[in-house]
FIKOL-588992 format. One line per 8 residues: their letters; for each residue x, y, z of N, C-alpha, C. Coordinates in Angstrom, 1 decimal. Layout:
N
A = X Y Z X Y Z X Y Z; ...
END
This chain:
172
MRSILTAV = 134.4 189.9 216.3 133.6 189.3 217.3 133.7 190.0 218.7; 135.0 190.4 219.0 135.2 191.1 220.2 134.5 192.4 220.2; 134.4 193.1 219.1 133.7 194.4 219.1 132.2 194.2 219.3; 131.6 193.1 218.8 130.2 192.9 219.0 129.9 192.6 220.5; 130.8 191.8 221.1 130.6 191.6 222.6 130.7 192.9 223.4; 131.7 193.7 223.0 131.9 195.0 223.7 130.6 195.9 223.5; 130.1 195.9 222.3 128.9 196.7 222.1 127.7 196.2 222.8; 127.5 194.9 222.9 126.4 194.3 223.7 126.6 194.6 225.2
AAASLALV = 127.8 194.5 225.7 128.0 194.8 227.1 127.8 196.3 227.4; 128.2 197.2 226.5 128.0 198.6 226.7 126.5 198.9 226.7; 125.7 198.3 225.8 124.3 198.5 225.7 123.6 198.0 226.9; 124.0 196.9 227.5 123.4 196.3 228.7 123.7 197.2 229.9; 124.9 197.8 230.0 125.3 198.7 231.0 124.5 200.0 231.0; 124.3 200.4 229.8 123.5 201.7 229.6 122.1 201.5 230.0; 121.5 200.3 229.8 120.1 200.0 230.2 120.0 199.9 231.7; 121.1 199.3 232.4 121.1 199.1 233.8 121.4 200.4 234.6
SPSLTGAQ = 122.3 201.2 234.1 122.9 202.3 234.8 121.8 203.3 235.3; 120.8 203.7 234.5 119.8 204.6 235.0 119.1 204.1 236.3; 118.8 202.8 236.3 118.1 202.2 237.5 119.0 202.2 238.7; 120.3 201.9 238.5 121.3 201.9 239.6 121.4 203.4 240.1; 121.5 204.3 239.2 121.7 205.7 239.6 120.4 206.2 240.4; 119.2 205.8 240.0 118.0 206.2 240.7 117.9 205.5 242.1; 118.6 204.4 242.3 118.5 203.7 243.6 119.6 204.2 244.6; 120.5 205.1 244.1 121.5 205.5 245.0 121.0 206.5 246.1
ATCTGNPC = 121.6 206.4 247.2 121.2 207.4 248.3 122.5 208.1 248.7; 122.5 209.4 248.7 123.7 210.2 249.1 123.3 211.2 250.1; 124.3 211.7 250.7 124.0 212.9 251.6 125.3 213.6 251.7; 125.3 214.8 252.2 126.4 215.7 252.4 126.3 216.3 253.8; 127.3 216.8 254.3 127.3 217.5 255.6 127.7 216.6 256.8; 127.6 217.3 257.9 128.0 216.6 259.2 127.0 216.9 260.2; 126.2 216.0 260.7 126.1 214.6 260.4 125.4 214.3 259.1; 125.6 213.1 258.6 125.0 212.8 257.3 124.3 211.4 257.4
TVQLTASA = 123.0 211.3 257.1 122.3 210.1 257.2 121.6 209.8 255.9; 121.7 208.5 255.5 120.9 208.0 254.4 120.1 206.8 254.9; 119.0 206.5 254.3 118.1 205.4 254.7 118.2 204.3 253.7; 118.1 203.1 254.2 118.1 201.9 253.4 116.9 201.1 253.8; 116.1 200.7 252.9 114.9 199.8 253.2 115.3 198.4 252.9; 115.2 197.6 253.9 115.5 196.1 253.8 114.1 195.4 253.8; 114.0 194.4 252.9 112.7 193.7 252.8 112.9 192.3 252.5; 111.9 191.5 252.8 111.9 190.0 252.5 110.5 189.6 252.2
TVNDVLRL = 110.4 188.6 251.4 109.1 188.0 251.2 109.1 186.6 251.9; 108.1 186.4 252.8 108.0 185.1 253.5 106.9 184.3 252.9; 107.2 183.1 252.5 106.2 182.2 251.9 105.7 181.3 253.0; 104.6 180.6 252.7 104.2 179.5 253.6 105.2 178.5 253.7; 105.5 178.0 254.9 106.4 176.9 255.2 105.6 175.9 255.9; 105.2 174.8 255.3 104.4 173.7 255.9 105.1 172.4 255.6; 105.5 171.7 256.6 106.1 170.4 256.5 105.4 169.3 257.4; 105.0 168.2 256.8 104.4 167.1 257.5 105.3 165.9 257.3
TLSSATAS = 105.6 165.3 258.5 106.5 164.2 258.4 105.9 163.0 259.3; 106.0 161.8 258.8 105.5 160.6 259.5 106.7 159.9 260.0; 106.7 159.3 261.2 107.8 158.5 261.7 108.0 157.2 260.9; 106.9 156.8 260.3 106.9 155.6 259.4 105.8 155.8 258.4; 106.1 155.2 257.2 105.1 155.3 256.1 104.2 154.2 256.1; 104.3 153.2 257.0 103.4 152.1 257.1 103.0 151.9 258.6; 101.9 151.2 258.8 101.4 150.9 260.1 100.9 149.5 260.1; 101.4 148.7 261.0 100.9 147.3 261.1 99.8 147.3 262.0
LGTPVEAD = 98.7 146.8 261.6 97.5 146.6 262.5 97.5 145.3 263.2; 98.5 144.5 262.9 98.7 143.2 263.6 97.9 142.1 262.9; 98.0 140.9 263.4 97.3 139.8 262.9 96.3 139.4 264.0; 95.0 139.6 263.7 94.1 139.2 264.8 94.0 137.8 265.1; 94.0 137.5 266.4 93.9 136.1 266.9 92.5 135.9 267.5; 92.3 134.7 268.0 90.9 134.4 268.6 90.5 135.4 269.6; 91.4 135.8 270.5 91.0 136.7 271.6 90.5 138.1 271.0; 91.2 138.5 269.9 90.8 139.7 269.2 89.4 139.6 268.6
FDAGYRDA = 89.1 138.5 267.9 87.8 138.3 267.4 86.7 138.3 268.5; 87.1 137.6 269.6 86.1 137.6 270.8 85.9 139.0 271.3; 86.9 139.8 271.4 86.8 141.1 271.9 86.1 142.1 270.9; 86.3 141.7 269.6 85.7 142.5 268.6 86.7 143.6 268.0; 87.9 143.6 268.5 88.9 144.6 268.0 90.3 144.2 268.4; 91.2 144.9 267.7 92.6 144.7 268.1 93.3 146.1 268.0; 94.0 146.5 269.0 94.6 147.8 269.1 96.1 147.8 268.5; 96.5 148.9 268.0 97.9 149.0 267.5 98.3 150.4 267.5
AGPTVSVK = 99.6 150.6 267.8 100.2 152.0 267.7 100.5 152.3 266.3; 100.2 153.5 265.9 100.6 154.0 264.6 101.8 154.9 264.6; 102.1 155.6 263.6 103.3 156.5 263.5 103.0 157.8 264.3; 104.1 158.5 264.5 104.0 159.9 265.0 104.0 160.9 263.9; 103.1 161.8 263.9 102.9 162.8 262.9 103.6 164.1 263.5; 104.6 164.6 262.7 105.3 165.9 263.1 105.0 167.0 262.1; 104.9 168.2 262.6 104.5 169.3 261.8 105.5 170.5 262.1; 105.9 171.2 261.0 106.6 172.4 261.1 105.8 173.4 260.2
SNRPWHVD = 105.5 174.6 260.7 104.7 175.5 260.0 104.9 176.9 260.5; 104.9 177.9 259.7 105.1 179.3 260.1 103.8 180.1 260.1; 102.7 179.3 260.3 101.3 179.9 260.4 100.4 179.0 261.0; 99.1 179.3 261.3 98.2 178.4 261.9 98.0 177.2 260.9; 97.7 176.0 261.4 97.7 174.8 260.6 96.7 173.8 261.2; 96.4 172.7 260.4 95.7 171.6 260.9 96.1 170.4 260.1; 96.0 169.2 260.7 96.3 167.9 260.0 95.0 167.1 260.0; 94.4 166.8 258.9 93.2 166.0 258.8 93.6 164.6 258.4
VAGASAAF = 92.8 163.6 258.9 93.1 162.2 258.6 91.8 161.6 258.1; 91.9 160.7 257.1 90.8 159.9 256.6 91.3 158.8 255.7; 90.5 157.8 255.6 90.8 156.7 254.7 90.7 157.2 253.3; 91.6 156.8 252.4 91.6 157.2 251.0 90.4 156.6 250.2; 89.9 155.5 250.7 88.7 154.8 250.1 87.7 154.4 251.1; 86.5 154.0 250.7 85.5 153.7 251.6 85.6 152.3 252.2; 86.5 151.5 251.6 86.7 150.2 252.2 88.1 149.7 252.1; 88.5 148.8 252.9 89.8 148.2 252.9 90.0 147.4 251.5
SYTGAMTN = 91.2 147.4 251.0 91.5 146.5 249.9 91.5 145.1 250.5; 91.3 144.1 249.7 91.3 142.7 250.2 92.0 141.8 249.2; 92.9 140.9 249.6 93.5 139.9 248.8 93.4 138.6 249.5; 92.7 137.7 248.9 92.5 136.4 249.5 91.7 135.4 248.6; 91.5 134.2 249.0 90.9 133.2 248.2 89.4 133.3 248.3; 88.9 134.0 249.3 87.4 134.1 249.5 86.8 135.3 248.8; 85.5 135.4 248.9 84.9 136.6 248.3 85.2 137.8 249.1; 85.5 138.9 248.5 85.9 140.2 249.1 84.8 140.6 250.1
PNKPASHL = 85.1 140.7 251.4 84.1 141.0 252.4 83.8 142.5 252.5; 84.5 143.3 251.7 84.2 144.8 251.6 84.2 145.4 253.0; 85.3 145.2 253.7 85.4 145.7 255.1 85.5 147.2 255.0; 84.5 147.9 255.6 84.5 149.4 255.5 85.6 150.1 256.2; 86.0 151.2 255.7 87.1 152.0 256.3 86.7 152.4 257.7; 85.4 152.5 258.0 84.9 152.9 259.3 85.3 151.9 260.4; 85.7 150.7 260.0 86.1 149.7 260.9 87.5 149.9 261.5; 88.2 150.9 261.0 89.5 151.3 261.5 89.3 152.6 262.3
LWGTTAGT = 89.3 152.5 263.6 89.1 153.6 264.5 90.4 154.2 264.8; 90.5 155.5 265.2 91.8 156.1 265.6 91.6 157.1 266.7; 92.7 157.4 267.4 92.6 158.4 268.4 94.1 158.9 268.7; 94.1 159.9 269.5 95.4 160.5 269.8 96.0 160.0 271.1; 95.2 159.2 271.8 95.6 158.6 273.1 95.3 157.1 273.0; 96.2 156.2 273.4 96.0 154.8 273.3 94.8 154.5 274.2; 93.8 153.7 273.7 92.6 153.3 274.4 91.5 154.3 274.2; 91.7 155.4 273.5 90.6 156.3 273.2 90.5 156.5 271.7
YGNNMGTS = 89.4 156.0 271.1 89.2 155.9 269.7 87.9 156.6 269.3; 87.9 157.9 269.2 86.6 158.6 268.9 86.4 158.9 267.5; 87.3 158.5 266.6 87.1 158.8 265.2 87.3 157.5 264.3; 86.8 157.6 263.1 87.0 156.4 262.2 87.5 156.9 260.8; 88.1 156.0 260.1 88.7 156.4 258.8 87.6 156.5 257.7; 86.4 156.4 258.0 85.3 156.6 257.1 85.0 158.1 256.9; 85.4 158.9 257.8 85.2 160.4 257.6 86.4 161.1 258.0; 86.6 162.3 257.4 87.7 163.1 257.6 87.6 163.9 259.0
SVLTSGAS = 88.6 163.8 259.8 88.6 164.5 261.1 89.9 165.1 261.3; 90.0 166.1 262.2 91.2 166.8 262.6 92.0 165.9 263.5; 93.2 165.6 263.2 94.1 164.8 264.1 94.8 165.7 265.1; 95.3 166.9 264.6 96.0 167.8 265.4 96.0 169.2 264.7; 96.2 170.2 265.5 96.2 171.6 264.9 97.0 172.5 265.8; 97.3 173.7 265.2 98.1 174.7 265.9 97.5 176.1 265.5; 97.3 176.9 266.6 96.8 178.2 266.3 97.8 179.2 265.8; 99.1 178.8 265.9 100.2 179.6 265.4 101.3 178.7 264.8
GTGSASQP = 102.3 179.3 264.3 103.4 178.5 263.8 104.1 177.7 264.8; 104.8 176.7 264.3 105.6 175.8 265.3 106.7 175.2 264.5; 107.8 174.9 265.2 108.9 174.2 264.6 109.0 172.8 265.0; 108.1 172.3 265.9 108.3 171.0 266.4 107.0 170.4 267.0; 105.9 170.5 266.4 104.6 169.9 266.9 104.6 168.4 266.5; 104.3 167.5 267.4 104.2 166.1 267.1 103.0 165.5 267.8; 102.4 164.5 267.1 101.2 163.8 267.7 101.2 162.3 267.3; 101.3 161.4 268.2 101.2 160.0 267.8 99.7 159.7 267.5
IYFRTLWS = 99.5 158.7 266.6 98.2 158.2 266.3 98.1 156.7 266.7; 96.9 156.4 267.2 96.7 155.0 267.7 95.5 154.4 266.9; 95.5 153.1 266.6 94.5 152.5 265.9 93.8 151.4 266.6; 92.5 151.2 266.3 91.7 150.1 266.8 91.0 149.6 265.6; 91.3 148.3 265.2 90.6 147.7 264.1 89.5 146.8 264.6; 88.3 147.0 264.1 87.2 146.2 264.5 87.2 144.9 263.7; 87.1 143.7 264.4 87.1 142.4 263.8 85.9 141.6 264.2; 85.3 140.9 263.2 84.1 140.2 263.4 84.2 138.8 262.9
WASDVPGS = 83.8 137.8 263.7 83.8 136.4 263.3 82.9 136.2 262.1; 81.8 136.9 262.0 80.9 136.7 260.9 81.3 137.3 259.5; 82.1 138.4 259.5 82.3 139.0 258.3 83.8 139.1 257.8; 84.7 139.0 258.7 86.1 139.2 258.4 86.8 137.8 258.0; 86.8 137.5 256.8 87.3 136.2 256.3 88.8 136.3 256.2; 89.5 135.1 256.1 90.9 135.1 256.0 91.4 135.8 254.7; 92.5 136.5 254.8 93.1 137.2 253.7 93.9 138.4 254.2; 94.4 139.2 253.3 95.1 140.4 253.6 94.3 141.6 253.4
YGLVINLT = 94.2 142.5 254.4 93.4 143.7 254.3 94.4 144.9 254.4; 94.1 146.0 253.6 94.9 147.2 253.6 94.0 148.4 253.4; 94.4 149.5 254.0 93.7 150.7 253.8 94.7 151.9 253.7; 94.7 152.6 252.6 95.6 153.8 252.5 94.9 154.9 253.3; 95.7 155.6 254.1 95.2 156.7 255.0 95.8 158.0 254.5; 95.0 158.9 254.3 95.5 160.3 253.9 95.6 161.1 255.1; 96.8 161.7 255.3 97.1 162.7 256.3 97.4 164.0 255.6; 96.5 165.0 255.8 96.7 166.2 255.0 96.9 167.4 255.9
LAAP = 98.1 168.1 255.7 98.4 169.3 256.4 98.0 170.5 255.6; 97.2 171.4 256.2 96.7 172.6 255.5 96.7 173.8 256.5; 96.8 174.9 255.9 96.8 176.2 256.6 95.4 176.8 256.3; 94.7 177.2 257.3 93.4 177.7 257.1 93.4 179.1 256.4
END
């Protein structure tokens, strides 16, 4: 058994030795210089982190129905990337899910508005839009997201509403 292992080891060394010999760099004389090439492969590094995996839109009260909306702060989105990047945001479905005793009101995802500054809501979850982006790599980009949910006396019946939101980090 020992002789078989020795033979296998010798055969392996014989196969490896020519490539090691070819990779050697030597010189003689004074001065003597040899060159070494150092290399690395850099892959995409993209990391998207949310400060929270859920966002409470609150429980609308009479004043919210009268105003037609209720505002709520969402999570902070953080990005690390070693190249240009963008984060897109959109509702995962066209309508909120609904759980309740009444007929599903089919509340559209577009009734959830969002913005990057509280009080400014220029986008809705019915379409994909860029939340934030970077023209170069970054180790610490962050952007809070703010929500405004539209509420209507006529169409928003009692029950629980939910909408899955997709936040997608991509490099162009």
